[in-house]
SEDOKE-843471 format. One record per residue: residue number from 1; residue in three letters; x, y, z of N, C-alpha, C, O in turn. Coordinates in Angstrom, 2 decimals. Layout:
REM SEDOKE-843471
PT   nutor   miti       nxx       nyy       nzz      caxx      cayy      cazz       cxx       cyy       czz       oxx       oyy       ozz
PT     NUM    ALA         X         Y         Z         X         Y         Z         X         Y         Z         X         Y         Z
...
//
This chain:
REM SEDOKE-843471
PT   nutor   miti       nxx       nyy       nzz      caxx      cayy      cazz       cxx       cyy       czz       oxx       oyy       ozz
PT       1    MET     12.18     -6.20      8.45     12.66     -4.96      8.24     13.96     -4.67      8.98     14.14     -5.07     10.13
PT       2    GLN     14.97     -3.90      8.24     16.17     -3.75      9.20     16.02     -2.41      9.94     15.36     -1.51      9.44
PT       3    SER     16.62     -2.28     11.12     16.60     -1.07     12.17     17.99     -0.63     12.13     18.91     -1.43     11.98
PT       4    TYR     18.15      0.53     12.26     19.30      1.22     12.91     19.37      1.90     13.89     18.40      2.55     14.28
PT       5    THR     20.58      1.89     14.53     20.72      2.93     15.77     20.88      4.23     15.34     21.04      4.50     14.15
PT       6    ILE     20.84      5.15     16.29     21.03      6.49     16.34     22.15      6.89     15.45     22.05      7.70     14.53
PT       7    GLY     23.47      6.09     15.91     24.61      6.44     15.34     24.89      5.85     13.94     25.67      6.40     13.16
PT       8    GLN     24.18      4.63     13.63     24.14      4.14     12.28     23.13      5.15     11.42     23.37      5.17     10.21
PT       9    ALA     22.41      5.69     11.71     21.42      6.75     10.95     22.38      7.87     11.05     22.62      8.51     10.03
PT      10    ALA     22.91      8.16     12.03     23.74      9.59     11.95     24.51      9.52     10.64     24.32     10.35      9.76
PT      11    ARG     25.29      8.62     10.52     26.48      8.24      9.60     25.74      7.86      8.15     26.46      8.04      7.16
PT      12    LEU     24.55      7.41      7.93     23.99      7.36      6.79     23.42      8.56      6.50     23.37      8.83      5.30
PT      13    LEU     22.90      9.47      7.36     22.40     10.80      6.98     23.57     12.06      6.69     23.45     13.11      6.06
PT      14    GLY     24.77     11.49      7.46     25.94     12.52      7.12     25.71     13.47      7.98     25.66     14.63      7.59
PT      15    VAL     25.53     13.15      9.29     25.47     14.16     10.67     26.08     13.59     11.83     26.47     12.43     11.71
PT      16    SER     26.26     14.24     13.05     26.59     13.78     13.88     25.56     13.01     14.75     24.36     13.25     14.67
PT      17    ALA     26.02     12.19     15.50     24.98     11.24     16.43     24.38     12.42     17.03     23.23     12.65     16.68
PT      18    ASP     24.88     13.15     17.80     24.07     14.17     18.80     22.53     14.91     17.86     21.38     15.01     18.28
PT      19    THR     23.23     15.39     16.22     22.22     15.91     15.65     20.66     14.88     15.41     19.46     15.06     15.60
PT      20    ALA     21.56     13.71     14.89     20.40     12.42     14.77     19.46     12.21     16.16     18.38     11.61     16.06
PT      21    ARG     19.87     12.67     17.32     19.58     12.01     18.48     18.66     13.31     18.90     17.55     13.13     19.40
PT      22    ARG     19.08     14.40     18.71     18.21     15.70     18.77     16.65     15.54     17.91     15.49     15.76     18.26
PT      23    TRP     17.23     15.07     16.67     15.96     15.11     15.68     14.92     14.08     15.94     13.75     14.38     15.70
PT      24    ALA     15.24     12.81     16.43     14.45     11.87     17.22     13.96     12.09     18.27     12.78     11.80     18.45
PT      25    ASP     14.78     12.71     19.35     13.88     13.66     20.53     12.70     14.69     20.10     11.59     14.75     20.62
PT      26    ALA     13.22     15.52     18.95     11.67     16.14     18.50     10.93     15.62     17.85      9.94     16.20     17.41
PT      27    GLY     11.24     14.22     17.58      9.85     13.77     16.73      9.93     13.83     15.42      8.97     13.54     14.71
PT      28    ARG     11.25     14.29     14.89     11.27     14.33     13.25     11.03     12.82     12.92     10.18     12.49     12.10
PT      29    VAL     11.89     11.82     13.66     11.90     10.66     12.87     11.53      9.64     14.29     11.83      9.78     15.47
PT      30    ALA     10.80      8.64     13.59     10.06      7.61     15.01     11.07      6.69     15.18     11.51      6.11     14.19
PT      31    THR     11.60      6.44     16.51     11.84      5.60     17.32     11.32      4.46     17.88     10.14      4.46     18.21
PT      32    HIS     12.02      3.47     18.06     11.28      2.34     19.35     12.61      1.74     20.02     13.63      2.17     19.48
PT      33    ARG     12.75      1.16     20.70     13.51      0.71     21.81     13.42     -0.72     21.61     12.33     -1.30     21.65
PT      34    ASP     14.87     -1.49     21.32     15.05     -2.90     21.00     15.11     -3.48     22.70     14.84     -2.80     23.68
PT      35    GLU     15.55     -4.97     22.69     15.35     -5.63     24.11     16.45     -5.25     25.10     16.34     -5.55     26.29
PT      36    GLY     17.69     -4.46     24.53     18.39     -3.89     25.33     18.73     -2.31     25.81     19.76     -1.76     26.21
PT      37    GLY     17.30     -1.85     25.57     16.95     -0.52     25.64     17.44      0.45     24.66     17.21      1.65     24.80
PT      38    ARG     18.32     -0.19     23.34     19.03      0.92     22.48     17.68      1.39     21.39     16.83      0.64     20.90
PT      39    ARG     17.80      2.70     21.25     16.79      3.30     20.24     16.85      3.04     19.00     17.98      3.20     18.54
PT      40    LEU     16.04      2.67     18.26     16.39      2.10     16.72     15.33      3.06     15.86     14.33      3.63     16.29
PT      41    ILE     15.80      3.06     14.72     14.84      3.59     13.78     14.57      2.62     12.69     15.57      1.97     12.37
PT      42    ASP     13.40      2.35     12.01     12.93      1.54     11.27     13.80      2.16     10.21     14.35      3.26     10.21
PT      43    GLY     13.81      1.20      9.29     14.74      1.49      7.93     13.70      2.11      6.90     14.23      2.64      5.92
PT      44    ARG     12.69      2.13      6.93     11.60      2.60      5.89     11.33      4.15      6.30     11.25      5.13      5.56
PT      45    ASP     11.23      4.05      7.80     11.42      5.67      8.32     12.34      6.41      7.99     12.20      7.58      7.64
PT      46    LEU     13.45      5.76      8.07     14.85      6.76      7.76     14.95      6.74      6.37     15.25      7.79      5.80
PT      47    ALA     14.76      5.86      5.83     14.49      6.40      4.25     14.05      7.11      3.59     14.48      7.61      2.55
PT      48    ALA     12.62      7.32      4.44     11.82      8.50      4.10     12.54      9.85      4.83     12.75     10.80      4.08
PT      49    PHE     12.82      9.94      5.85     13.39     10.90      6.39     14.62     11.40      6.02     15.03     12.52      6.33
PT      50    SER     15.35     10.41      5.21     16.83     10.65      4.46     16.38     11.83      3.37     17.03     12.85      3.12
PT      51    VAL     15.12     11.43      2.80     14.51     12.05      1.49     14.23     13.59      1.74     14.59     14.57      1.09
PT      52    GLU     13.35     13.45      3.09     12.90     14.74      3.22     13.90     15.87      3.48     13.92     16.94      2.88
PT      53    ILE     14.95     15.35      4.71     15.96     16.26      4.94     16.60     16.85      3.70     16.71     18.06      3.46
PT      54    ALA     17.03     15.82      2.92     17.75     16.06      1.47     16.97     17.13      0.69     17.68     17.96      0.13
PT      55    GLN     15.61     17.25      0.54     14.94     17.76     -0.20     14.99     19.43      0.53     15.00     20.46     -0.14
PT      56    SER     15.02     19.39      1.83     14.59     20.46      2.56     15.97     21.48      2.75     15.92     22.71      2.88
PT      57    GLY     17.10     20.70      2.74     18.08     21.27      2.90     18.51     21.63      4.38     19.45     22.36      4.69
PT      58    SER     17.61     20.96      5.25     17.77     21.51      6.67     19.08     20.37      7.70     19.09     20.23      8.93
PT      59    GLY     19.88     19.85      6.85     20.87     19.18      7.51     21.82     20.63      8.14     22.12     21.65      7.52
PT      60    GLU     22.11     20.24      9.56     22.20     21.16     10.39     24.12     21.19     10.15     24.79     22.09     10.66
PT      61    GLU     24.61     20.35      9.52     26.03     20.04      9.59     26.33     19.94      7.75     26.25     18.93      7.04
PT      62    GLU     26.69     21.41      7.32     27.15     21.18      5.76     28.40     20.86      5.68     29.26     21.70      5.93
PT      63    HIS     28.69     19.72      5.34     30.15     19.41      4.87     29.93     18.20      3.46     29.00     17.41      3.26
PT      64    PRO     30.98     18.42      2.79     30.95     17.77      1.55     30.89     15.86      2.36     31.50     15.41      3.33
PT      65    TYR     29.87     15.18      1.38     30.01     13.26      2.20     30.69     13.09      1.28     30.31     13.32      0.13
PT      66    THR     31.93     12.62      1.63     32.71     11.81      0.55     33.64     10.57      0.86     34.05     10.75      2.00
PT      67    SER     33.93      9.91      0.58     34.81      8.82      0.77     35.87      7.99     -0.15     35.57      7.90     -1.34
PT      68    ALA     36.93      7.45      0.21     37.91      7.14     -0.78     37.21      6.00     -1.75     36.43      5.16     -1.30
PT      69    ARG     37.53      6.07     -2.97     37.35      5.00     -3.66     35.98      5.29     -4.32     35.43      4.42     -4.99
PT      70    ASN     35.40      6.57     -4.12     34.11      6.93     -4.71     32.96      6.21     -4.23     31.96      6.05     -4.94
PT      71    ALA     33.07      5.66     -2.82     31.78      4.83     -2.12     31.18      5.76     -1.32     31.69      6.60     -0.57
PT      72    PHE     29.72      5.42     -1.64     28.81      6.38     -1.04     27.83      5.47     -0.13     26.94      4.79     -0.66
PT      73    PRO     28.01      5.48      1.16     27.22      4.43      1.96     26.04      5.48      2.44     26.14      6.63      2.86
PT      74    GLY     24.71      4.49      2.18     23.58      5.30      2.20     22.53      4.35      2.75     22.85      3.46      3.53
PT      75    ILE     21.10      4.57      2.27     20.20      4.00      2.64     19.31      4.07      1.47     18.85      5.06      0.90
PT      76    VAL     19.14      2.65      1.20     17.77      2.79      0.12     16.68      3.01      0.08     15.92      2.54      0.92
PT      77    THR     16.11      4.11     -1.27     14.92      5.13     -0.77     13.54      4.23     -2.01     12.31      4.27     -2.01
PT      78    ALA     14.34      3.66     -2.73     13.44      3.44     -3.94     13.87      2.33     -4.78     14.99      2.42     -5.28
PT      79    VAL     13.16      1.30     -5.01     13.48      0.35     -5.84     12.52      0.16     -7.01     11.47     -0.36     -6.62
PT      80    LYS     12.53      0.32     -7.82     11.53      0.47     -9.37     12.15     -1.09    -10.37     13.25     -1.17    -10.92
PT      81    LEU     11.11     -2.13    -10.36     11.62     -3.36    -11.14     10.84     -3.17    -12.58      9.68     -2.76    -12.62
PT      82    GLY     11.33     -3.38    -13.32     10.73     -3.84    -14.73     11.08     -5.42    -15.05     11.52     -6.29    -14.29
PT      83    ASP     10.80     -5.49    -16.12     10.80     -7.16    -16.52     12.26     -7.43    -16.66     12.78     -8.54    -16.50
PT      84    VAL     12.85     -6.40    -16.96     14.76     -7.16    -17.14     15.19     -5.93    -16.57     15.98     -6.30    -15.70
PT      85    ALA     15.15     -4.86    -16.55     16.18     -3.88    -16.00     15.25     -3.49    -14.80     14.10     -3.92    -14.75
PT      86    ALA     15.84     -2.55    -13.70     15.53     -2.28    -12.35     16.29     -0.66    -12.30     17.25     -0.29    -12.98
PT      87    GLN     15.55      0.08    -11.30     16.05      1.37    -10.89     16.39      1.50     -9.50     15.39      1.44     -8.79
PT      88    VAL     17.45      1.65     -8.89     17.53      1.82     -7.54     17.96      3.19     -7.13     18.83      3.81     -7.74
PT      89    GLU     17.29      3.69     -6.02     17.95      5.14     -5.33     18.56      4.69     -4.25     18.10      3.70     -3.70
PT      90    ILE     19.66      5.31     -3.76     20.22      5.45     -2.51     20.34      7.26     -2.15     20.56      8.13     -2.99
PT      91    GLN     20.21      7.38     -1.21     20.42      8.58     -0.18     21.64      8.38      0.57     21.76      7.63      1.54
PT      92    ALA     22.67      9.19     -0.03     24.19      8.88      0.69     24.26     10.39      1.38     24.83     11.24      0.70
PT      93    GLY     23.75     10.79      2.67     23.76     11.98      3.26     23.07     12.67      2.35     22.01     12.20      1.94
PT      94    PRO     23.60     14.06      1.83     22.85     14.89      0.85     22.73     14.23     -0.46     21.88     14.69     -1.23
PT      95    HIS     23.26     13.45     -0.76     23.51     12.90     -2.08     22.47     11.64     -2.75     22.69     10.47     -2.43
PT      96    ARG     21.60     11.90     -3.46     20.66     11.13     -3.97     21.45     10.53     -5.30     21.91     11.20     -6.22
PT      97    LEU     21.48      8.92     -5.13     22.39      8.28     -6.37     21.24      7.34     -6.97     20.38      6.80     -6.27
PT      98    VAL     21.33      7.23     -8.27     20.35      6.23     -8.94     21.24      5.49     -9.77     22.19      5.95    -10.39
PT      99    SER     20.84      4.25     -9.75     21.55      3.23    -10.44     20.64      2.39    -11.62     19.56      1.93    -11.25
PT     100    LEU     20.94      2.25    -12.62     20.29      1.46    -13.35     20.78      0.23    -13.36     21.98      0.37    -13.62
PT     101    LEU     20.50     -1.07    -13.22     20.87     -2.49    -13.38     19.67     -3.39    -13.66     18.50     -3.06    -13.88
PT     102    THR     20.25     -4.67    -13.60     19.23     -5.84    -14.16     18.32     -6.22    -12.68     18.66     -6.15    -11.50
PT     103    ARG     17.08     -6.63    -13.30     16.30     -6.89    -12.21     16.87     -8.11    -11.16     16.68     -8.26     -9.95
PT     104    GLU     17.65     -8.90    -12.13     18.15    -10.19    -11.47     19.48     -9.37    -10.68     19.51     -9.85     -9.55
PT     105    ALA     20.07     -8.80    -10.76     21.02     -8.07     -9.87     20.19     -7.67     -8.40     20.49     -8.02     -7.26
PT     106    VAL     19.36     -7.05     -8.73     18.57     -6.59     -7.66     17.89     -7.60     -6.89     17.67     -7.33     -5.71
PT     107    GLU     17.61     -8.49     -7.25     16.82     -9.72     -6.64     18.10    -10.64     -5.88     18.14    -11.20     -4.78
PT     108    GLU     18.92    -10.55     -6.79     20.16    -11.40     -5.75     20.69    -10.83     -4.92     21.18    -11.54     -4.04
PT     109    LEU     20.86     -9.36     -4.79     21.05     -8.61     -3.79     20.16     -8.44     -2.35     20.44     -8.19     -1.18
PT     110    GLY     19.07     -8.69     -3.01     17.75     -8.64     -2.09     17.69     -7.19     -1.74     17.58     -6.92     -0.54
PT     111    LEU     17.75     -6.18     -2.65     17.71     -4.83     -2.35     16.18     -4.42     -2.23     15.36     -4.66     -3.12
PT     112    GLU     15.88     -3.78     -1.06     14.21     -3.17     -0.61     14.49     -1.72     -0.06     15.68     -1.49      0.17
PT     113    VAL     13.84     -1.00      0.11     13.47      0.12      0.77     13.94      0.22      2.13     13.42     -0.61      2.87
PT     114    GLY     14.91      1.13      2.76     15.20      1.00      3.99     16.54      0.29      4.50     17.03      0.41      5.62
PT     115    MET     17.05     -0.51      3.41     18.12     -1.11      3.28     19.49     -0.53      3.40     19.81      0.16      2.43
PT     116    GLN     20.34     -0.62      4.31     21.57     -0.03      3.67     22.60     -0.64      2.69     22.94     -1.82      2.84
PT     117    ALA     23.02     -0.03      1.87     23.65     -0.32      0.66     24.77      0.95      0.38     24.63      2.00      1.02
PT     118    THR     25.83      0.81     -0.56     26.97      1.46     -0.87     26.80      1.46     -2.31     26.70      0.42     -2.95
PT     119    ALA     26.77      2.75     -2.89     26.56      3.28     -4.05     28.23      3.28     -4.37     28.93      3.90     -3.57
PT     120    ARG     28.80      2.69     -5.35     30.19      2.68     -5.64     30.39      3.59     -7.35     30.13      2.96     -8.38
PT     121    VAL     30.80      4.83     -7.42     31.02      5.51     -8.78     32.11      5.44     -9.53     33.18      5.93     -9.17
PT     122    LYS     31.95      4.84    -10.63     33.55      4.85    -11.52     32.72      5.41    -13.10     31.80      4.90    -13.73
PT     123    SER     33.47      6.55    -13.31     32.98      7.40    -14.51     31.57      7.59    -14.19     31.10      8.14    -13.19
PT     124    THR     30.88      6.97    -15.30     29.33      7.53    -15.45     28.37      6.11    -15.02     27.17      5.97    -15.25
PT     125    ASN     29.28      5.14    -14.33     28.28      4.12    -13.74     28.34      3.97    -12.15     29.29      4.20    -11.40
PT     126    VAL     27.41      3.64    -11.95     26.96      3.36    -10.16     26.74      2.03     -9.89     25.81      1.46    -10.46
PT     127    HIS     27.46      1.43     -9.09     27.52      0.20     -8.74     27.01      0.05     -7.45     27.42      0.84     -6.61
PT     128    ILE     25.95     -1.07     -7.00     25.58     -1.10     -5.66     26.30     -2.20     -4.80     26.63     -3.28     -5.29
PT     129    ASP     26.47     -1.95     -3.84     27.19     -3.18     -2.85     26.01     -3.37     -1.57     25.65     -2.35     -0.98
PT     130    ARG     25.68     -4.10     -1.36     24.88     -4.56     -0.37     25.74     -4.54      0.93     26.79     -5.17      1.06
PT     131    ALA     25.31     -3.93      1.65     26.02     -3.84      3.33     26.04     -5.03      4.22     26.52     -4.95      5.35
//
């Protein structure tokens, strides 16, 4: 399972590293340390927390989370596989994006909850790039 540093988590949540650090210090999201002593957040824990703060609207820094060329870097919060089609949800800061794509594409990308990914939006289509 992929883990994220406080800085990476902050970027994915759309807040400052100080805010993410305060949330970790307060026990709002669990952390552990790697061999080098860096604090890390498990991808599944970060995915659940990103959904929680988006639903509660408790982000301390309110600003639009946009980027050039309609790319929304975030964390995969749900993957639902059907026989042929699949649904992938990404939480990108305060934005929840849902993409319908083939099961084959999800399997080729190796997408799973807690993984970093980028949703690219063009018109009514959402494309997923694995980070």
